[in-house]
N, C-alpha and C positions, 0 to 999 in steps of 0.2 A: 406675541404670537396670535393672530388671528384667522380663522379658518371659515371656508364657506359651509353649508349646510344644505342638506337636503332632507325633506319632510315628506316620507313616502305613502302617499294615498291613493294609490291606482289599482288597490287590491278590490277582490270582488264582494268579500266581507259577507260570503257565503254563509258562516256560522251564525251570525247575527238572525240571520232568517226575516229580515224586514226589506220593503222595498226601498225604503230610504237607503243611499248609501252610506257606509260606516262614519266616514270622515265627520257627515252631518249629523250623524245621531245627537240629540240634544242630551246632554250631561249638566245636570244642574241649571238648566235652561239655556243652556250655549253650547253649539255644536262642539265635538270632540278636537277638531282639528283648531278650532279657535284656542283652545287652552293652550297647545303646542306652537301653534305663530306668536303666542304671547310668551312665551317662553324663550323662545330661540330669539323675538325681537329685545329680550330683557338681557340676554349672554352677553358680556363685554368682550369676550374670545370668538363671537361669532360675525365675521366680516360682511356679509351677505349670505340670504338663504331662498332655494327652489321650492316650490310643491311639486312633486312627481306625482302625475296623474296617468291615466289610460284610459279607453274605451269604456273601463268597467266603471268610471267616475266621472262621465260626463258632467255633472252636475256640482261636483266639486270642483271639477275645473271652472265651469262657469263663474261659481262665486268666487274663486280666486282672481280670475282675471277681471273678474268687475271690482275688488278690491285692491286693483294696483299691484298684484303680487305676480313674482316671476314663475315662470310654470315650464315645466318639461314634460312632454307626453312622450310615453314610451309604449312597445307593443303590447304589454299587458299579458305577458306569458308567462309570468311567474314571479315572486318577490326577488330572489337573488337575478334572474335575468334583466330585471326592470333594473333594478339596484347597478347594476355592470354599465347598463345602457346611459342611468341617468348620469354618472359619474364620467362617461365618455363624453358626453353632452355639454357637462359642467366646466370640463377642461381644468380642473383644480391644477395648480402648480407643484402642490404638495398634499396636505392631508386634507381630507373631508370629512365632515360629520353628519353621519345619517340616523334616522329616528322615524318610528311610525306615527302615524298621524292619531294612533290612539290611546297616548299617555298623559291622561288630563292633570296628572299631578307633576308633572315635569315642571321644571323653573329654570333659568337661567343662570342661576348660582348653581345647579346642580350641573348643567351641562359644561359650564365654566371648569369646574372642578373635573371633569371626564378629560377635558382638552387638556388640563394641567397635567394629569396623570398621563396621558399621551405624551407629551414632551419630554416626561422623565422615564419614561418607561423602554425606550432605545429599540421598541419593535414596529413592525410595517403597520401593524394595526392593534385594535385596542378593542375588545367588546366587553359589554357590560350584563353580567348575569344576576339572576336571582334564582336561591335555593327555593329546588321545587317543591321540598318540604313546606316552606311559608307560605308559597300560594296554596298548597292543600291545605294547611292550617286555615287558612279563612275561606276555605271553599270558591276557591277561583279555578278557573281551568288553565290547564297546561297543554298549550298547545302545540309549543314549540321548543325543543330541548337541544343542548349541543354538549360536547365533551371538553373538559379540561382539567388536565392533568388525572386523567382516569377517573373524574366523576364528572355526574351528569348533571346540568344545570337548567333552569328554565330561560330561554332568551328574553330579553327585554327589547331587541330591536335598535337600541342606542349603540352605536358603534363609532371608531374613528380611524380611519383607513388611509393609507397613502395613496392617492389616486393615481400616480406611475406605478403601481405594481397591480393594477387592477385586470392589465391585459395579459399577465404571467401566468404562466400555466403552475399548476401545483398549488399546495399548501402555503399560506402566507404565515411568517411567523408574527403571532398574536399571542398579546398579552391580554391580564383579563379584569377586570371590577367585579366582584363577589358580593352584592347588598341587599341587605332587607329594606332598604329606604323605600319611603312612600312613594318617592317621584317615578321609580319603574317598576314597584312591585303591583303598581294598579293598572296593568295592559290588559285593554279590553276588548277580549273575543267575542262573549256572548253577552244574551240579555241580563243573564245571572251575575256575570261578570260586571254589568253597568251597574245592576241595582246594588251588590255589596259596594261598588268604589264608591257610588254616590253616598251611603251611610257611612263608610270611613271619612270620607272627605268633609260630611257636614259633621261628624263627632269632631274630626282635627281643627275643623275652622273654630268652634264654640271652646275648644281648649286652647 
């Protein structure tokens, strides 16, 4: 099973507080989004991918088009609205994998694992969460949370969803992966997150 992927790169990135768009923010001398693109390209279970932009990310869009990537521009009215709009534009026949452009430790191997779990879970969607306590222990920000089986977790932004269900009203039956793995633990929301994540990545490479 191979499915398409959407890299969400159209947010304002206001928490970073810099003029540069967050997807283009240098992380270990390479823009954040390039780490994610490399992971998607190396994944064996991803058939094609699109970078989702908006008027909030014109420089990101320009770079992606220059690099010959497929781009979907949304209205930029919020993450969930943009996600729905992008899925409808991509018109997947089945499942689609979505992820933010600020996960520099993500790998193709990890994405393949997520898709494999989705295939076996029998749900219309699968979300990847990180324990809030794990991020807090590393002094990383917790900007987005969601509840699963009565427990609140930090949202990684990596999800698989049945594209046919995106227009349906009501809550979608969703499974979950709850993990402390570095691939989704290092979600960059602030400059402090960036500095901590760079330090962790440098250390992990040495090991």
